[in-house]
DSSP file (Angstrom, degrees, kcal/mol; ACC not computed):
  #  RESIDUE AA STRUCTURE BP1 BP2  ACC     N-H-->O    O-->H-N    N-H-->O    O-->H-N    TCO  KAPPA ALPHA  PHI   PSI    X-CA   Y-CA   Z-CA
    1    1 A M              0   0    0      0, 0.0     2,-0.2     0, 0.0     0, 0.0   0.000 360.0 360.0 360.0 134.7  -10.9  -23.2   25.8
    2    2 A S        -     0   0    0      1,-0.1     2,-0.2     0, 0.0     0, 0.0  -0.574 360.0 -97.3 -95.0 159.4  -11.5  -19.4   25.1
    3    3 A T        -     0   0    0     -2,-0.2     2,-0.4     1,-0.1    -1,-0.1  -0.526  37.0-124.0 -72.3 135.3  -10.9  -17.6   21.9
    4    4 A Y        -     0   0    0     -2,-0.2     2,-0.4     0, 0.0    -1,-0.1  -0.674  26.6-173.7 -82.9 130.7   -7.6  -15.8   21.6
    5    5 A Y        -     0   0    0     -2,-0.4    40,-0.1    40,-0.1    39,-0.1  -0.994  22.4-128.0-123.5 124.2   -7.7  -12.0   20.9
    6    6 A A        -     0   0    0     -2,-0.4     2,-0.2    37,-0.3    44,-0.0  -0.383  21.5-139.5 -68.3 147.0   -4.5  -10.1   20.2
    7    7 A K    >>  -     0   0    0     -2,-0.1     3,-0.9     1,-0.1     4,-0.6  -0.626  26.3-100.7-101.9 167.9   -3.9   -6.9   22.2
    8    8 A K  T 34 S+     0   0    0      1,-0.2     3,-0.4    -2,-0.2    -1,-0.1   0.882 117.0  28.5 -60.2 -49.0   -2.5   -3.7   20.9
    9    9 A G  T 34 S+     0   0    0      1,-0.2    -1,-0.2     3,-0.0    -3,-0.0   0.317 104.5  81.8 -94.8   9.0    1.1   -4.0   22.1
   10   10 A E  T <4 S+     0   0    0     -3,-0.9    -1,-0.2     2,-0.1    -2,-0.2   0.722  72.1  80.6 -86.5 -24.7    1.3   -7.8   22.0
   11   11 A V  S  < S-     0   0    0     -4,-0.6     2,-0.1    -3,-0.4    38,-0.0  -0.722  78.2-127.9 -93.4 126.3    1.9   -8.4   18.3
   12   12 A P        -     0   0    0      0, 0.0     2,-0.5     0, 0.0    -2,-0.1  -0.480  20.8-137.8 -69.7 143.3    5.5   -8.0   17.0
   13   13 A R        -     0   0    0     -2,-0.1     2,-0.2    39,-0.1    39,-0.1  -0.900  20.4-171.5-105.8 126.8    5.8   -5.7   14.0
   14   14 A D        -     0   0    0     -2,-0.5    39,-2.6    39,-0.0     2,-0.4  -0.620  21.2-122.7-106.9 170.3    8.1   -6.8   11.1
   15   15 A W  E     -a   53   0A   0    121,-0.3   123,-3.0   120,-0.2     2,-0.4  -0.963  23.8-165.4-117.1 132.0    9.2   -4.8    8.0
   16   16 A V  E     -ab  54 138A   0     37,-2.1    39,-3.3    -2,-0.4     2,-0.5  -0.955   5.9-153.0-122.6 135.4    8.5   -6.2    4.5
   17   17 A L  E     -ab  55 139A   0    121,-2.8   123,-2.4    -2,-0.4     2,-0.5  -0.925  10.6-172.8-109.7 130.0   10.0   -4.9    1.3
   18   18 A I  E     -ab  56 140A   0     37,-2.9    39,-2.1    -2,-0.5     2,-0.6  -0.985  14.0-148.7-121.4 126.0    8.2   -5.2   -2.0
   19   19 A D  E     -a   57   0A   0    121,-0.6   123,-0.2    -2,-0.5    39,-0.2  -0.851   6.2-166.0 -95.4 119.2    9.8   -4.4   -5.3
   20   20 A A    >   +     0   0    0     37,-2.4     3,-1.8    -2,-0.6     2,-0.3   0.272  37.0 138.5 -91.5  10.9    7.2   -3.1   -7.8
   21   21 A T  T 3  S-     0   0    0      1,-0.3    41,-0.2    36,-0.1     3,-0.1  -0.403  85.8 -13.8 -62.3 121.2    9.4   -3.4  -10.9
   22   22 A D  T 3  S+     0   0    0     39,-1.8     2,-0.3    -2,-0.3    -1,-0.3   0.759 104.8 135.5  58.3  28.6    7.3   -4.8  -13.8
   23   23 A Q    <   -     0   0    0     -3,-1.8    40,-2.8    38,-0.3     2,-0.3  -0.733  61.9-106.1-102.5 156.5    4.5   -5.8  -11.3
   24   24 A V  B  >  -d   63   0B   0     -2,-0.3     4,-2.1    38,-0.2     5,-0.2  -0.631  25.9-129.0 -81.4 138.5    0.7   -5.2  -11.9
   25   25 A L  H  > S+     0   0    0     38,-2.4     4,-2.2    -2,-0.3     5,-0.2   0.885 104.0  48.6 -56.5 -46.8   -0.7   -2.4   -9.7
   26   26 A G  H  > S+     0   0    0      1,-0.2     4,-2.5     2,-0.2    -1,-0.2   0.859 110.9  50.4 -67.2 -35.7   -3.6   -4.4   -8.3
   27   27 A R  H  > S+     0   0    0      2,-0.2     4,-1.9     1,-0.2    -1,-0.2   0.915 113.3  44.3 -70.6 -41.2   -1.5   -7.4   -7.4
   28   28 A V  H  X S+     0   0    0     -4,-2.1     4,-2.3     2,-0.2    -2,-0.2   0.909 115.3  49.7 -64.7 -42.5    1.0   -5.4   -5.5
   29   29 A A  H  X S+     0   0    0     -4,-2.2     4,-2.3    -5,-0.2    -2,-0.2   0.891 111.1  46.9 -65.8 -42.7   -1.7   -3.3   -3.8
   30   30 A S  H  X S+     0   0    0     -4,-2.5     4,-2.0     2,-0.2    -1,-0.2   0.893 113.1  49.7 -71.5 -35.9   -3.7   -6.4   -2.6
   31   31 A E  H  X S+     0   0    0     -4,-1.9     4,-2.0    -5,-0.2    -2,-0.2   0.930 112.6  48.1 -64.8 -44.3   -0.6   -8.1   -1.3
   32   32 A A  H  X S+     0   0    0     -4,-2.3     4,-2.4     1,-0.2    -2,-0.2   0.878 110.8  50.2 -63.4 -38.9    0.4   -4.9    0.6
   33   33 A A  H  X S+     0   0    0     -4,-2.3     4,-2.3     2,-0.2    -1,-0.2   0.905 108.6  52.8 -67.6 -39.9   -3.1   -4.5    2.1
   34   34 A Q  H  X>S+     0   0    0     -4,-2.0     5,-1.7     1,-0.2     4,-1.5   0.900 113.2  43.6 -61.4 -41.4   -3.1   -8.1    3.3
   35   35 A I  H  <5S+     0   0    0     -4,-2.0    17,-1.9     2,-0.2    -2,-0.2   0.894 112.2  52.2 -74.2 -37.1    0.3   -7.6    5.1
   36   36 A L  H  <5S+     0   0    0     -4,-2.4    15,-0.6    15,-0.2    -2,-0.2   0.881 112.3  46.3 -64.6 -37.0   -0.8   -4.2    6.5
   37   37 A K  H  <5S-     0   0    0     -4,-2.3    13,-0.9    -5,-0.2    14,-0.3   0.838 108.0-127.9 -70.4 -33.3   -4.0   -5.8    7.9
   38   38 A G  T ><5 +     0   0    0     -4,-1.5     3,-1.5    -5,-0.2    -3,-0.2   0.676  60.3 143.3  91.5  21.5   -2.0   -8.7    9.3
   39   39 A K  T 3 < +     0   0    0     -5,-1.7    -4,-0.1     1,-0.3     5,-0.1   0.673  65.4  61.1 -72.7 -16.4   -4.2  -11.3    7.7
   40   40 A R  T 3  S+     0   0    0     -6,-0.5    -1,-0.3    -5,-0.1    -5,-0.1   0.495  89.5  90.5 -85.7  -3.8   -1.2  -13.6    7.1
   41   41 A K  S X  S-     0   0    0     -3,-1.5     3,-1.4     1,-0.1     9,-0.0  -0.696  77.0-134.3 -93.3 145.1   -0.5  -13.9   10.8
   42   42 A P  T 3  S+     0   0    0      0, 0.0    -1,-0.1     0, 0.0    -3,-0.0   0.733 105.7  55.8 -67.7 -20.5   -1.9  -16.6   13.0
   43   43 A Q  T 3  S+     0   0    0      7,-0.1   -37,-0.3    -5,-0.1     2,-0.1   0.066  77.1 149.5 -99.8  26.1   -2.8  -14.0   15.7
   44   44 A Y    <   -     0   0    0     -3,-1.4    -6,-0.1    -5,-0.1    -5,-0.1  -0.364  21.1-178.6 -60.8 131.4   -4.9  -11.9   13.3
   45   45 A T    >   -     0   0    0      3,-0.4     3,-1.6    -2,-0.1     5,-0.3  -0.998  25.0-139.8-133.0 127.3   -7.8  -10.1   15.1
   46   46 A P  T 3  S+     0   0    0      0, 0.0    -1,-0.1     0, 0.0    -2,-0.0   0.785  99.3  45.5 -64.3 -27.3  -10.1   -8.0   13.0
   47   47 A H  T 3  S+     0   0    0      2,-0.0     2,-0.4     3,-0.0    67,-0.0   0.329 105.4  69.2-100.1  11.4  -10.5   -5.1   15.4
   48   48 A V  S <  S-     0   0    0     -3,-1.6     2,-1.2   -11,-0.1    -3,-0.4  -0.972  86.3-116.3-127.5 145.2   -6.7   -4.8   16.3
   49   49 A D        +     0   0    0     -2,-0.4   -38,-0.1     1,-0.2   -11,-0.1  -0.668  48.1 156.0 -80.2  94.9   -4.0   -3.5   14.1
   50   50 A T        +     0   0    0     -2,-1.2    -1,-0.2   -13,-0.9   -12,-0.2   0.276  33.5 116.7-102.9   6.3   -1.8   -6.7   13.8
   51   51 A G        -     0   0    0    -15,-0.6   -15,-0.2   -14,-0.3     2,-0.2  -0.107  58.5-120.1 -79.8 173.3   -0.1   -5.9   10.5
   52   52 A D        -     0   0    0    -17,-1.9     2,-0.3   -39,-0.1   -37,-0.2  -0.561  33.6 -92.5-104.3 168.9    3.5   -5.3    9.5
   53   53 A F  E     -a   15   0A   0    -39,-2.6   -37,-2.1    -2,-0.2     2,-0.4  -0.626  39.6-152.8 -79.2 143.9    5.2   -2.2    8.0
   54   54 A V  E     -ac  16 122A   0     67,-2.1    69,-3.0    -2,-0.3     2,-0.5  -0.984  10.3-169.0-124.0 126.6    5.4   -2.4    4.1
   55   55 A V  E     -ac  17 123A   0    -39,-3.3   -37,-2.9    -2,-0.4     2,-0.5  -0.973   6.4-168.0-112.9 122.9    8.1   -0.6    2.1
   56   56 A I  E     -ac  18 124A   0     67,-3.1    69,-2.7    -2,-0.5     3,-0.2  -0.956   7.1-172.6-113.5 125.2    7.4   -0.5   -1.7
   57   57 A V  E     +a   19   0A   0    -39,-2.1   -37,-2.4    -2,-0.5    69,-0.1  -0.677  59.6  33.5-112.0 165.6   10.3    0.6   -3.9
   58   58 A N    >   +     0   0    0     69,-2.2     3,-1.5    -2,-0.2    68,-0.2   0.892  61.6 159.6  58.0  44.0   10.4    1.3   -7.7
   59   59 A A  G >   +     0   0    0     66,-1.9     3,-1.2    68,-0.3    67,-0.2   0.766  65.8  67.3 -66.3 -22.8    6.9    2.7   -7.8
   60   60 A E  G 3  S+     0   0    0     66,-1.5    -1,-0.3     1,-0.3    67,-0.1   0.601  96.6  56.4 -75.3 -10.2    7.7    4.4  -11.0
   61   61 A K  G <  S+     0   0    0     -3,-1.5   -39,-1.8    65,-0.2   -38,-0.3   0.175  77.3 125.8-105.3  18.0    8.0    1.0  -12.8
   62   62 A I    <   -     0   0    0     -3,-1.2     2,-0.3   -41,-0.2   -38,-0.2  -0.392  44.3-153.3 -73.9 151.1    4.6   -0.3  -11.9
   63   63 A K  B     -d   24   0B   0    -40,-2.8   -38,-2.4   -43,-0.2     2,-0.3  -0.823   9.0-155.2-124.1 163.6    2.3   -1.5  -14.7
   64   64 A V        -     0   0    0     -2,-0.3     2,-0.2   -40,-0.2     5,-0.1  -0.937  22.9-119.8-130.6 156.9   -1.4   -1.8  -15.4
   65   65 A T    >   +     0   0    0     -2,-0.3     3,-1.3     3,-0.1     4,-0.1  -0.538  69.1   0.5 -96.0 164.7   -3.1   -4.2  -17.7
   66   66 A G  T 3  S-     0   0    0      1,-0.2     3,-0.4    -2,-0.2    -2,-0.1  -0.286 120.6 -34.6  66.2-144.6   -5.3   -3.4  -20.7
   67   67 A A  T >> S+     0   0    0      1,-0.2     4,-2.4     2,-0.1     3,-1.2   0.093  99.7 114.0-100.0  20.9   -6.0    0.2  -21.6
   68   68 A K  H <>  +     0   0    0     -3,-1.3     4,-2.4     1,-0.3    21,-0.5   0.789  64.2  71.4 -64.6 -27.6   -6.0    1.4  -18.0
   69   69 A A  H 34 S+     0   0    0     -3,-0.4    21,-1.5     1,-0.2    -1,-0.3   0.841 115.6  21.8 -61.7 -30.5   -2.9    3.5  -18.7
   70   70 A T  H <4 S+     0   0    0     -3,-1.2    -2,-0.2    19,-0.1    -1,-0.2   0.715 130.2  44.8-105.2 -27.2   -4.9    5.9  -20.8
   71   71 A D  H  < S+     0   0    0     -4,-2.4     2,-0.3    17,-0.1    -3,-0.2   0.765  87.0  92.5 -91.4 -25.7   -8.4    5.3  -19.5
   72   72 A K     <  -     0   0    0     -4,-2.4    17,-1.4    -5,-0.2     2,-0.4  -0.556  59.0-167.9 -74.9 127.9   -7.9    5.2  -15.7
   73   73 A V  E     -E   88   0C   0     -2,-0.3     2,-0.4    15,-0.2    15,-0.2  -0.957  11.6-151.8-123.4 134.2   -8.5    8.7  -14.3
   74   74 A Y  E     -E   87   0C   0     13,-3.2    13,-2.0    -2,-0.4     2,-0.3  -0.876  15.4-160.7-102.1 135.4   -7.6   10.0  -10.8
   75   75 A F  E     +E   86   0C   0     -2,-0.4     2,-0.3    11,-0.2    11,-0.2  -0.889  15.1 168.1-117.0 147.1   -9.7   12.8   -9.3
   76   76 A R  E     -E   85   0C   0      9,-2.1     9,-3.4    -2,-0.3     2,-0.4  -0.976  19.4-145.2-150.4 155.0   -8.9   15.2   -6.5
   77   77 A H  E     -E   84   0C   0     -2,-0.3     7,-0.2     7,-0.2    -2,-0.0  -0.973   9.8-152.4-129.3 136.2  -10.6   18.4   -5.3
   78   78 A S        -     0   0    0      5,-1.7    -1,-0.1    -2,-0.4     6,-0.1   0.696  46.5-115.0 -79.1 -18.5   -9.1   21.5   -3.8
   79   79 A G  S    S+     0   0    0      1,-0.5     5,-0.1     4,-0.1     3,-0.1   0.240  83.9 105.5 101.2 -12.2  -12.2   22.4   -1.8
   80   80 A Y  S >  S-     0   0    0      1,-0.1     3,-1.7     3,-0.1    -1,-0.5  -0.608  87.1 -77.3 -96.0 159.9  -12.8   25.6   -3.8
   81   81 A P  T 3  S+     0   0    0      0, 0.0    -1,-0.1     0, 0.0    -3,-0.0  -0.332 119.3   6.4 -56.4 135.7  -15.5   26.0   -6.5
   82   82 A S  T 3  S+     0   0    0      1,-0.1    -2,-0.0    -3,-0.1    -5,-0.0   0.804  91.3 134.1  57.9  34.7  -14.5   24.4   -9.7
   83   83 A G    <   +     0   0    0     -3,-1.7    -5,-1.7     2,-0.1     2,-0.5   0.117  21.8 131.4 -98.9  21.9  -11.5   23.0   -8.0
   84   84 A L  E     -E   77   0C   0     -7,-0.2     2,-0.4    -6,-0.1    -7,-0.2  -0.632  36.2-169.9 -78.6 122.3  -11.8   19.5   -9.4
   85   85 A K  E     -E   76   0C   0     -9,-3.4    -9,-2.1    -2,-0.5     2,-0.3  -0.870   4.9-177.8-110.1 143.8   -8.5   18.2  -10.8
   86   86 A E  E     +E   75   0C   0     -2,-0.4     2,-0.3   -11,-0.2   -11,-0.2  -0.999   6.2 172.5-140.3 149.7   -8.1   15.1  -12.9
   87   87 A E  E     -E   74   0C   0    -13,-2.0   -13,-3.2    -2,-0.3    -2,-0.0  -0.990  29.0-115.5-153.1 147.9   -5.2   13.2  -14.5
   88   88 A T  E  >  -E   73   0C   0     -2,-0.3     4,-2.4   -15,-0.2   -15,-0.2  -0.216  36.4-101.9 -77.5 172.0   -4.7    9.9  -16.2
   89   89 A F  H  > S+     0   0    0    -17,-1.4     4,-2.5   -21,-0.5     5,-0.2   0.900 121.5  54.2 -63.3 -40.5   -2.6    7.1  -15.0
   90   90 A E  H  > S+     0   0    0    -21,-1.5     4,-1.5     2,-0.2    -1,-0.2   0.933 111.7  44.1 -58.2 -48.1    0.2    8.0  -17.5
   91   91 A V  H  > S+     0   0    0      1,-0.2     4,-2.3     2,-0.2    -1,-0.2   0.897 114.0  48.9 -68.4 -42.4    0.4   11.6  -16.2
   92   92 A A  H  X S+     0   0    0     -4,-2.4     4,-2.4     1,-0.2    -1,-0.2   0.870 107.4  56.7 -66.7 -35.0    0.2   10.6  -12.5
   93   93 A L  H  < S+     0   0    0     -4,-2.5    -1,-0.2    -5,-0.2    -2,-0.2   0.877 112.2  41.9 -62.8 -37.7    3.0    8.0  -13.0
   94   94 A K  H  < S+     0   0    0     -4,-1.5    -2,-0.2    -5,-0.2    -1,-0.2   0.880 121.4  39.4 -75.8 -37.9    5.3   10.7  -14.3
   95   95 A K  H  < S-     0   0    0     -4,-2.3    -2,-0.2     1,-0.2    -3,-0.2   0.963 138.0  -6.9 -79.3 -52.0    4.4   13.3  -11.8
   96   96 A H    >X  +     0   0    0     -4,-2.4     3,-0.8    -5,-0.2     4,-0.7  -0.653  58.6 175.4-150.4  82.7    4.0   11.4   -8.5
   97   97 A P  H 3> S+     0   0    0      0, 0.0     4,-1.1     0, 0.0     3,-0.3   0.718  77.1  67.0 -68.5 -21.4    4.2    7.6   -8.8
   98   98 A E  H 3> S+     0   0    0      1,-0.2     4,-2.2     2,-0.2     5,-0.2   0.895  94.2  57.7 -62.0 -41.8    4.0    7.1   -5.1
   99   99 A R  H <> S+     0   0    0     -3,-0.8     4,-2.6     1,-0.2    -1,-0.2   0.812  97.6  62.0 -60.2 -32.4    0.4    8.4   -4.9
  100  100 A I  H  X S+     0   0    0     -4,-0.7     4,-2.0    -3,-0.3    -1,-0.2   0.962 110.1  38.2 -58.8 -53.8   -0.8    5.7   -7.4
  101  101 A I  H  X S+     0   0    0     -4,-1.1     4,-2.8     1,-0.2     5,-0.3   0.914 115.7  53.0 -67.5 -42.1    0.2    2.8   -5.1
  102  102 A E  H  X S+     0   0    0     -4,-2.2     4,-2.6     1,-0.2    -1,-0.2   0.903 109.9  48.5 -55.9 -43.9   -0.9    4.6   -2.0
  103  103 A H  H  X S+     0   0    0     -4,-2.6     4,-1.1     2,-0.2    -1,-0.2   0.896 113.0  47.7 -63.6 -42.1   -4.3    5.3   -3.5
  104  104 A A  H  < S+     0   0    0     -4,-2.0     4,-0.4    -5,-0.2    -2,-0.2   0.922 115.5  43.3 -66.4 -46.7   -4.7    1.7   -4.6
  105  105 A V  H >< S+     0   0    0     -4,-2.8     3,-1.5     1,-0.2     4,-0.5   0.903 111.1  52.7 -69.1 -39.8   -3.7    0.2   -1.2
  106  106 A K  H >< S+     0   0    0     -4,-2.6     3,-0.5     1,-0.3    -1,-0.2   0.771 102.4  61.4 -71.1 -20.1   -5.7    2.6    1.0
  107  107 A G  T 3< S+     0   0    0     -4,-1.1    -1,-0.3     1,-0.2    -2,-0.2   0.695 104.2  49.9 -68.0 -21.1   -8.8    1.7   -1.1
  108  108 A M  T <  S+     0   0    0     -3,-1.5    -1,-0.2    -4,-0.4    -2,-0.2   0.442  97.5  84.9 -98.7  -1.5   -8.4   -1.9    0.1
  109  109 A L  S <  S-     0   0    0     -3,-0.5     6,-0.1    -4,-0.5     7,-0.0  -0.553  94.5 -81.5 -93.1 161.5   -8.1   -1.0    3.7
  110  110 A P        -     0   0    0      0, 0.0     2,-1.3     0, 0.0    -1,-0.1  -0.315  37.4-125.4 -60.7 143.8  -11.0   -0.5    6.2
  111  111 A K  S    S+     0   0    0      4,-0.1     2,-0.3    -4,-0.1    -4,-0.0  -0.494  78.9  73.9 -92.1  66.8  -12.6    3.0    6.0
  112  112 A N  S  > S-     0   0    0     -2,-1.3     4,-2.1     1,-0.0     5,-0.2  -0.861 102.9 -69.3-155.6-172.5  -12.3    3.9    9.7
  113  113 A T  H  > S+     0   0    0     -2,-0.3     4,-1.9     1,-0.2     5,-0.1   0.859 129.1  52.4 -59.6 -38.6   -9.8    4.9   12.3
  114  114 A L  H  > S+     0   0    0      2,-0.2     4,-2.0     1,-0.2    -1,-0.2   0.905 107.9  51.1 -65.5 -40.2   -8.1    1.4   12.2
  115  115 A G  H  > S+     0   0    0      1,-0.2     4,-2.2     2,-0.2    -2,-0.2   0.865 108.2  52.2 -64.6 -38.2   -7.7    1.6    8.4
  116  116 A R  H  X S+     0   0    0     -4,-2.1     4,-1.3     2,-0.2    -1,-0.2   0.891 109.4  49.5 -65.3 -39.7   -6.1    5.0    8.7
  117  117 A A  H  < S+     0   0    0     -4,-1.9     4,-0.3     1,-0.2    -2,-0.2   0.888 110.5  50.4 -68.1 -36.8   -3.6    3.7   11.3
  118  118 A M  H >< S+     0   0    0     -4,-2.0     3,-1.4     1,-0.2    -2,-0.2   0.884 106.0  57.1 -66.3 -38.0   -2.8    0.7    9.0
  119  119 A G  H >< S+     0   0    0     -4,-2.2     3,-1.4     1,-0.3    -1,-0.2   0.798  95.9  63.6 -64.5 -26.9   -2.3    3.2    6.1
  120  120 A K  T 3< S+     0   0    0     -4,-1.3    -1,-0.3     1,-0.3    -2,-0.2   0.637  92.8  64.0 -71.8  -9.5    0.4    5.0    8.0
  121  121 A K  T <  S+     0   0    0     -3,-1.4   -67,-2.1    -4,-0.3     2,-0.5   0.414  83.1  97.4 -89.7   1.8    2.6    1.8    8.0
  122  122 A L  E <   -c   54   0A   0     -3,-1.4     2,-0.5   -69,-0.2   -67,-0.2  -0.819  51.7-175.4 -95.4 124.4    2.8    2.0    4.2
  123  123 A K  E     -c   55   0A   0    -69,-3.0   -67,-3.1    -2,-0.5     2,-0.4  -0.975   3.4-175.0-120.9 117.7    6.0    3.6    2.8
  124  124 A V  E     -c   56   0A   0     -2,-0.5     2,-0.4   -69,-0.2   -67,-0.2  -0.930   1.9-174.7-119.1 135.1    6.2    4.0   -1.0
  125  125 A Y        -     0   0    0    -69,-2.7   -66,-1.9    -2,-0.4   -65,-0.2  -0.983  24.4-142.2-130.4 142.0    9.3    5.3   -2.9
  126  126 A A  S    S+     0   0    0     -2,-0.4   -66,-1.5   -68,-0.2   -65,-0.2   0.890  84.8  39.0 -69.3 -40.6    9.6    6.0   -6.6
  127  127 A G  S    S-     0   0    0      2,-0.3   -69,-2.2   -69,-0.2   -68,-0.3  -0.227  98.0 -91.7-100.5-171.0   13.2    4.7   -6.9
  128  128 A P  S    S+     0   0    0      0, 0.0     2,-0.3     0, 0.0   -71,-0.1   0.607  95.9  88.1 -80.5  -9.5   15.1    1.8   -5.6
  129  129 A D        +     0   0    0      2,-0.0    -2,-0.3   -72,-0.0   -71,-0.1  -0.643  48.1 168.0 -91.7 143.2   16.5    3.6   -2.5
  130  130 A H        -     0   0    0     -2,-0.3     3,-0.4   -73,-0.1   -73,-0.0  -0.985  38.3-128.4-149.9 151.6   14.7    3.9    0.8
  131  131 A P  S    S+     0   0    0      0, 0.0     3,-0.3     0, 0.0    -2,-0.0   0.125  87.7  88.3 -86.5  21.4   15.8    5.1    4.3
  132  132 A H    >   +     0   0    0      1,-0.2     3,-0.8     2,-0.1     4,-0.2  -0.012  43.5 113.9-112.4  31.1   14.6    1.9    6.2
  133  133 A E  G >  S+     0   0    0     -3,-0.4     3,-1.4     1,-0.2    -1,-0.2   0.822  71.0  64.8 -68.2 -29.5   17.7   -0.3    5.9
  134  134 A A  G 3  S+     0   0    0     -3,-0.3    -1,-0.2     1,-0.3    -2,-0.1   0.761  95.9  56.9 -66.3 -23.5   18.2   -0.1    9.6
  135  135 A Q  G <  S-     0   0    0     -3,-0.8    -1,-0.3  -121,-0.0  -120,-0.2   0.537 103.4-134.9 -84.9  -3.9   14.9   -2.0   10.2
  136  136 A K    <   -     0   0    0     -3,-1.4  -121,-0.3    -4,-0.2    -3,-0.1   0.959  24.1-149.9  53.3  65.2   16.2   -4.9    8.0
  137  137 A P        -     0   0    0      0, 0.0     2,-0.5     0, 0.0  -121,-0.3  -0.355  10.7-121.3 -69.6 143.7   13.1   -5.4    5.9
  138  138 A R  E     -b   16   0A   0   -123,-3.0  -121,-2.8    -2,-0.0     2,-0.3  -0.744  26.2-133.1 -86.6 124.9   12.4   -8.9    4.7
  139  139 A R  E     -b   17   0A   0     -2,-0.5     2,-0.4  -123,-0.2  -121,-0.2  -0.619  23.4-171.1 -81.5 133.5   12.1   -9.0    0.9
  140  140 A I  E     -b   18   0A   0   -123,-2.4  -121,-0.6    -2,-0.3     2,-0.4  -0.936  11.2-143.8-120.7 149.6    9.2  -10.8   -0.6
  141  141 A T        -     0   0    0     -2,-0.4     2,-0.3  -123,-0.1  -123,-0.0  -0.889   7.9-148.2-112.2 144.6    8.7  -11.6   -4.3
  142  142 A L        -     0   0    0     -2,-0.4     2,-0.2  -123,-0.2  -114,-0.1  -0.838  26.8-106.7-108.8 147.0    5.4  -11.6   -6.0
  143  143 A E              0   0    0     -2,-0.3    -1,-0.0     1,-0.1     0, 0.0  -0.498 360.0 360.0 -69.5 138.4    4.5  -13.9   -8.9
  144  144 A A              0   0    0     -2,-0.2    -1,-0.1  -121,-0.1  -117,-0.0   0.490 360.0 360.0 -76.8 360.0    4.5  -12.0  -12.2
């Protein structure tokens, strides 16, 4: 018997909805990364994108444990001299809460072309509304 390898167009893609209200950032991000990779599917193949689409709503209500709200710092650079920008978790949560979850999830994906393709299947929204109702996403609940 030969080993089964999934092919690119062979795996069906589902849509999954995660509500981030009062959830811990790392737990939501690791669950989303597992779904994006497709590791929960029986036909998982490491070199093929077998994952599902993930929609995360209520990103503005995400939490972190300990003193990370004040101590965790996000950096970005404009590319110009002295263009380093930094902001704490609290400031980033007020300005653009979607980026916090995207940053955490993309850090858990492979750092190659396959990982970037998986990252494009992640949709994060600050509030409870999202434009993906037509795809009928399956809601999953995470343990608190």
